[in-house]
N, C-alpha and C positions, 0 to 999 in steps of 0.2 A: 321426282317423280311422284305425285300424291298417292298414298296407298288407299286402295277400295276399302269403305268402311260397312258397306251393306252386305249381306249375305243372301246367298241362292240355297235353299234346301231342295236336294235331288234323290228321289228313290229311284233306283235301277232294279228292276225285277229280272232275276237272271245273272248268274255270274259264269255265262259260258264266254266264248271269245268276244263277242259283241258287247257283252254288258260290264266286263272286266275291261276291255280297252276303253270304253266309254269312261270308266270311273278312273282308269290310268291318266286318260288325256285331261279329263277336268281336274284331277289333283296336281298333276304337272304342268298345267297350262302357263305359259311362260310371264302373260302379262294380262292377267284377266281383270276385267273393269268392276267384277263383283266377286266376291269371296265365294267360290262353291263349298257346299257343305253336304259330303255324298255319304249316303247308305245304300249299300250294295247287297241285295238279298238273292241267297239261293237255297233251292228246295232241297238239294242233298246236303247231308249233315257233314259232309267234309268235301274240300276242294275237288273239283272234278277234272284231273289232269291224266285222264287217259285219252285214248283215239287214234286212229291211224293217219295216214298221210294227207294232208291239205297243202295249198299253196297259195303265193301273193304273187298278185300280179298288176298290169297296169298302174293306175296312179296310186293304188295302195303300195307299190313300190317306192314312191316318193314320201309316202306317209311315214313308212317304217325310219325311213333315212331321215327325215326331220326329227323324228322323235328320238333318233339315236340308238335306233333298235337293231338295225341293219347288222352290224359285225356278231351279236350275240345269235340273230336267228340265223344268219350263216355258218357259224359255229356249231349249231344244232342240227344243220341238213342233212336230211335222211340218207346221206351219199349217193341216191340213184342219179343213173348217169345218162338213162335213155329208155325207151320203150322197144320191146320185142313182141309182137304179134306173132302168136303159135298156133299150130293145130293141135287137134287131139294125139298125135304122137310126140310133140315136142318140136317139129320141126317149123323152122323160122318161115313166116309168109312175109314178113317186113319188118323193118328197123326204122325209128325214128330216134335220131339223139339229141340231147340236149344242144341247145343253140351257143349258150355261153354269153349270151345277148339277153340283158334284164328286159329290155324293151322289145323284145321279139321273142318270146320264150315258145318251147314246143310243149308235147304233153306232159314233159319233166321241167317242173318248174328251178329256176336258179334259186328260189326260195323254197325248195320244198321241204316241209318241218310236219313233225307228226303234232297233230290236234293238242295232244297231251303237253308237249315242249312248249309251244306257243303259249296255252293256257297257263302253265307253269312260269313261264317268264313274264307274263302280265301280272298275275297273283302276286310275285315278288316284287314287281315295281310298284304296285299298289300298297303293299304291306311297308314297304321302304319310305314310301312318301308318309304312310300314318307316323312311322316312328321319326321321320323327319317334321312332324307337327302340321302336317296338312289335316284337313277336317275330313277324314274319310274313314267309313268303318264297315265291315264285311259280317254280315249275318248268316250263317249256314243253318239249315234245318228249319227255315222259315220261309212262309208264303203269304200273298196277299189275302185277305177273306174279301174284302169288297173296298171300294172305293165310291166318292161322290165330290164332284167339282163345284165348290161354293165362291164367293164372292173372295173370301180370304185366301183360298188356295184350294189343293186337294185333300179331303179326308179320308184317311186311308186306315183301313182295320188289318190286324193280322191273326193268322190261324193258329199259331203254335203258342203264344204267350211269350217269345223273346222280344218282342217290341210290344210297347203300348200303341195305342190309338192315337194318330198325330196328324199334323197337317202340314204338307209339302207344297213348294212353289212350282215342281216339276215332278211329274212321273212317268218314267220310260219303261215300256215293255221291251226286254231283250230274252225273251223266255221261249225262243224257238216257234218251230212251224206250228205246233198245236198250241201257240200261246193264250194263257188263260186271260192274261192282261189285255189283250188285244181286244177279248170279248167284253172286258169290264170297260174299256175307254170307249169303244163304238156300239155295244149294245147290239140291238138288233140290225146295226149297219154292217156288223161282221158276218158275213154269210158263209156258208159250207163252201160256197161257188168259190171263193176266194183261195183255197187249197186246190192245186190242180194235180192231181195224182200224174204218175207216169208209166205205171205199170211194172214199175222195177223196184224189186226188194232186196236189200244186200245184208249179207252177215258177215260182221268185221272180227277178227281176232288175230292174235300172233302165236306163233309156234317157233321153237327152237331153230336157229341157223344151221345148216349143214355144210361142210366144204365145199361141196359142188354149188351152193347158191353164190349169185354174182351179186352186182349193184345195180341190175336193170330192172325195169317193171315187166314181169312176163304177163302177158294177156292172153288166155286162152279162151276162145269163143267157139261154143260147141252149139249145135240145133237145140231145138225145144228150148229156146230163150234163155239157155243156159251159159255161163262164163266163170273162169277161175282166174284170179289175180294173184300174183305174189309179188310182193315190192320190199325194198331193204329198209331197214332201220340203221339209224347213224351209229347204233351202239355195237353193231357187228355181232351181236348176240341173239338176236330174234329177227324173224322176218313177218310182213304183215300179210295175211292172206284176206281175200275179198271173195266169197262166192256170192254170185248174184243170179237171179231169177226175174226173168221179164216177161209177162202175159202178153198176149198178141194184141190187145188193145191196152191204151194208157188206163183203163178204169179199174179201180182195186176190186179185187174176187171176195167173196165171203169166206173161201178157204183161207187165202193169205190174213184176211183180218183176223181170222180165228188162231192162226199160229202167231200172228205179232202179239197177241193180246195173251198168250201162254206163257207159263214159265219158262226160263231159258233151257231147261232140260228138254222140254217139247220142241223147243226151237231147233236145237241141236240134233234131236232124234228125225225132225223133218229134213232138215239138210243133208243128213247122213242117208237118208233114203234116197233123196234125189241126186247126190252127187257120187254115191258108191259106184266104183267100176266105169266110170264114163270118159276115163282117159287123162292122159299127160300124169300128173302127181295127185290124183285125185284119192287115191289110197292114203296117201300122206297127211293130206288135209283133214280128211275125214276121219282119222286115228287123232289129230290134232285137237279135235273138238272136245276130248276127253280131259286133256290137261290143261287147255288155256285158261287164264284168269281174267281176260279183259274181253270176253263174248259181248257183243252187241248186235242186235238184228234191227233193221228199220225199212219202211218205205219212204222211195226218195219222192218228194213231192216239191213242186213250185208253189210259192206263195204270190199272188196277184192282187194287192189292194187298192182300192181305189184313194185312199188317204193313208197318210202315215202321221199325221197330227190331228188333233182336237183339242182346243183349247190350251191347256197348261201340260196335255198329255201327247205322250208319242210312242212310235214304235219303231225298233232298230233290228237290222241283222235278219235273221231269218223269219222272225214274227213278222216282218216287213216286205222282204223282197229275196225269199230263199230262192238260189238257182245253183245248179249242180256244176262245179267246175272252177267257179270263181263266187261262191259265195261268201268266203273267208275274206276276200279281196273287198266286196261289199260291205262287209261289217266293219271293216277296218277303215275305209274311205267314210263311211257313214258314221262313225265315231267320233272321226277326226272334225267332220264338219257341225255334227249336233253340239261338241264341245266347244269348238271355236265360235260358235254362233251363240251361245248360251253364256260364255264368258266376254261376250263383246256388247253385252248390254250392260247399263249402269243401275238399272232398277228392276223389281221383280214385276213391275207393269208391263216390261217388254217381252216377257216370257213367250207369250202366243206369236208375236212378231218373229222372235229368234226361231222357233220351232219351224214357222211356215217357211222362214228362210233357207234351213237344213233341207226341207222338203224340195224347195224351187231348186236348190243347187244340185241335190243328188237325183231327183226323179229323171233327168233327161238321159243322165249316163247309165241307169239301171234300165230304162225302157230301151235304149241302145245297145245294149249288150246282153239282156236276159236270155236270148236266144241262138247264141253263139255256138252251141255243140249241136252234134247230129241227133236225130230222134232215137229214143230208145229203142224202138221196136226196128228201125233200121240196122241198128249196130248189134243188135240181138235177135240174129232171125230163128224162126220157128221151125223152119225145114232144110233139109239137107241141100236143097237147090239155092236156098236163100243164103245159106252159110258159103256155098262154094262160090254165089256170086260177090260176098262182100270181101273174102279172101281174094278173089281176082282184082275187084278195085283197090284194095289197099296194095297189094303187089305191084299194081299197074302204076297207081299215084306215087309211091314212094321211089320205085324205079325211074320215074320220069322228075323226081326231086321236086314236086311242086311244092313249094314252101306253105302254103295255105292250110294243105291237111293237118301239117304239125300244130299250128295253131288253131284250128279247127276242132281237133282232138282234145287239145288242153282247155277248149271253153271259151275261148276269145278273151275280150279285154287287153289284148296287146297291140302294138302297133301305132303307127304315127295316127291312122284314122280314129283311132280310141283316144287321142290326147285329150287331157282334162285339165283346165285352168282354174284352180281353185285358191281361196284366200290364203294367207301366210299365218295370221294369226299370232305372228310372234315367234314362231318355232324356227325360224332360217337364222335367226341370230342366238339363239338361245344355246347354254350348255346343260345338254339334257343326259342323265344318265339312268340305265334301266334300273 
């Protein structure tokens, strides 16, 4: 087989799951027609390998199998076996166990993994590819300062002097919901309205595991839009806490925006005030805020943009299609398709066509599955009456063993109706090691 001689210079902004997955898949593409030269940028000065539970669903399961990542992802499973929906006293309202079926997963995925563990796995794969002679570099503590597409490629300047201004054949924004790269690519076409708030704010952190903890996800819903979650970690030493606050409407509020833009100590004080003495294990969680070293707070939003590519530039992951419940799966599938399409072209003149093909393959699936889960306000009632109604519904549905509720809570993306036929790109016959 004739080896490719042309190379394709690719800049990826953002080394989260989406960006690192793309770098991994480009570097390890089994039979590229053009040699990818990859530069992965990350704003953080060090790899971001923290974060709480995420899951892998639908066609993204096939992606990790093709890449040879399934065994290691299973080894790093959080150990979660199901979901307990409980009240403020800790009494069980409903229980939904893991199905054991990767194609019809419940709220607990067969591929439940901490975000940090998945990120570490991908970073390790990229580093190994570099050591094996692949053309890939990761630059931490650097961001794009500006970009301009010209006939010879995309001219990019950088903020912190770690890279000199240079020209790339492809630029990909994988830098999250508030992506600055997206604005550089689309300019005035990138509108504030493309970010859809949910009214849901979440505080994530870890606390020490105690003997009474088990391997179930405990979900305690209260009134006034409050909820507490406790989820297991595979290390059996820590547990993940999620404190959530949901406003009566999906719109963001000035009060919450002020908190989100404050120092972490202010955010912790806000959560202590709201969750002190509200029931179940709230005092344990409030006390845990003082000692945790991985606290993070954010407002969850969807991203719905009319275009994912323009010329030689494209967006991926949360920057393009953030969706609660299956955002990680979207990111992995999107990275697979973009890497495959870019490595299927034989010259840089075909970059725009490859990015268009990525969008044409990916968009129908994202459109079909972006609204798989229940509304935030419905699942986080403001009144005691609303809470009682929700508890009754959950108790009834699980008692009747209605299977759709488990998938509904899981965010969709599973089952025959969501089957996805995508190109092989040579992975099926490749020997790939993480």
